[in-house]
C-alpha positions in Angstrom: -0.3 -0.2 0.2 1.3 3.7 -0.7 1.1 5.9 2.3 1.2 9.4 2.1 1.8 11.3 5.8 1.8 14.9 6.2 4.1 16.4 8.5 7.0 14.7 10.9 6.6 15.9 14.7 5.9 13.4 16.7 2.6 12.2 15.5 4.1 11.7 12.3 7.1 9.9 12.1 5.8 7.1 14.9 2.9 6.3 12.2 4.6 6.8 9.7 8.0 4.7 11.1 5.0 1.8 11.9 3.4 1.8 8.6 7.1 1.7 6.8 7.7 -1.8 8.4 4.9 -3.1 5.9 4.4 -0.8 3.4 5.4 2.1 0.9 5.5 5.3 2.3 5.9 9.0 1.8 6.8 11.2 4.1 5.9 14.6 3.0 7.3 17.9 4.9 7.7 21.8 4.7 11.2 21.7 6.6 14.0 20.4 4.8 16.7 19.9 7.0 13.5 17.5 8.3 13.5 15.4 5.3 17.3 15.8 5.1 17.6 13.9 7.8 14.6 11.3 7.5 16.4 10.6 3.6 19.6 9.9 5.7 17.3 7.6 8.0 18.1 9.8 11.2 15.2 11.4 13.3 14.6 14.5 12.9 12.6 14.2 16.7 13.9 12.7 20.2 12.7 9.6 20.8 14.0 6.7 21.4 11.8 3.8 19.8 12.1 6.4 16.4 15.7 6.0 16.5 16.7 2.4 16.6 14.2 1.9 14.0 15.5 4.2 11.5 19.2 2.7 12.3 18.0 -1.2 12.4 15.0 -1.9 10.3 14.0 -2.1 6.3 11.8 0.3 6.6 9.6 1.6 2.6 9.8 5.4 3.5 11.1 8.0 2.0 10.4 12.2 2.9 9.9 15.0 0.2 9.1 18.9 0.5 7.2 18.5 -2.3 3.6 17.0 -1.8 2.8 17.0 -5.2 4.9 13.5 -5.7 3.8 11.9 -2.6 0.3 12.7 -2.4 -0.8 11.2 -6.0 0.4 7.9 -5.4 -2.0 6.9 -2.8 -4.6 8.7 -3.7 -6.5 5.4 -3.9 -5.1 4.3 -0.8 -4.2 6.1 1.9 -3.9 9.7 2.8 -2.9 10.6 6.2 -3.1 14.5 7.7 -1.3 15.6 10.6 -2.3 19.1 12.0 -0.9 21.3 14.8 -3.1 23.3 16.4 -2.2 26.3 16.6 
């Protein structure tokens, strides 16, 4: 299944990391540093389990700044949008 997760904060990274064990996940964010870290298998947040999964598990996850790359591929599968309340 192709899954897109919009937002790579604590909730988004937790969901993306778990789902990427058995699905292709595209993580979309607007912060270039976060996208770069994820693509290098480095966690953009401090979380012991996510750091371990990125380093040790074979995850099918890529990150991008471009929502147009992530969202169209999941139109028939699953799109998860995470919004931060101000």
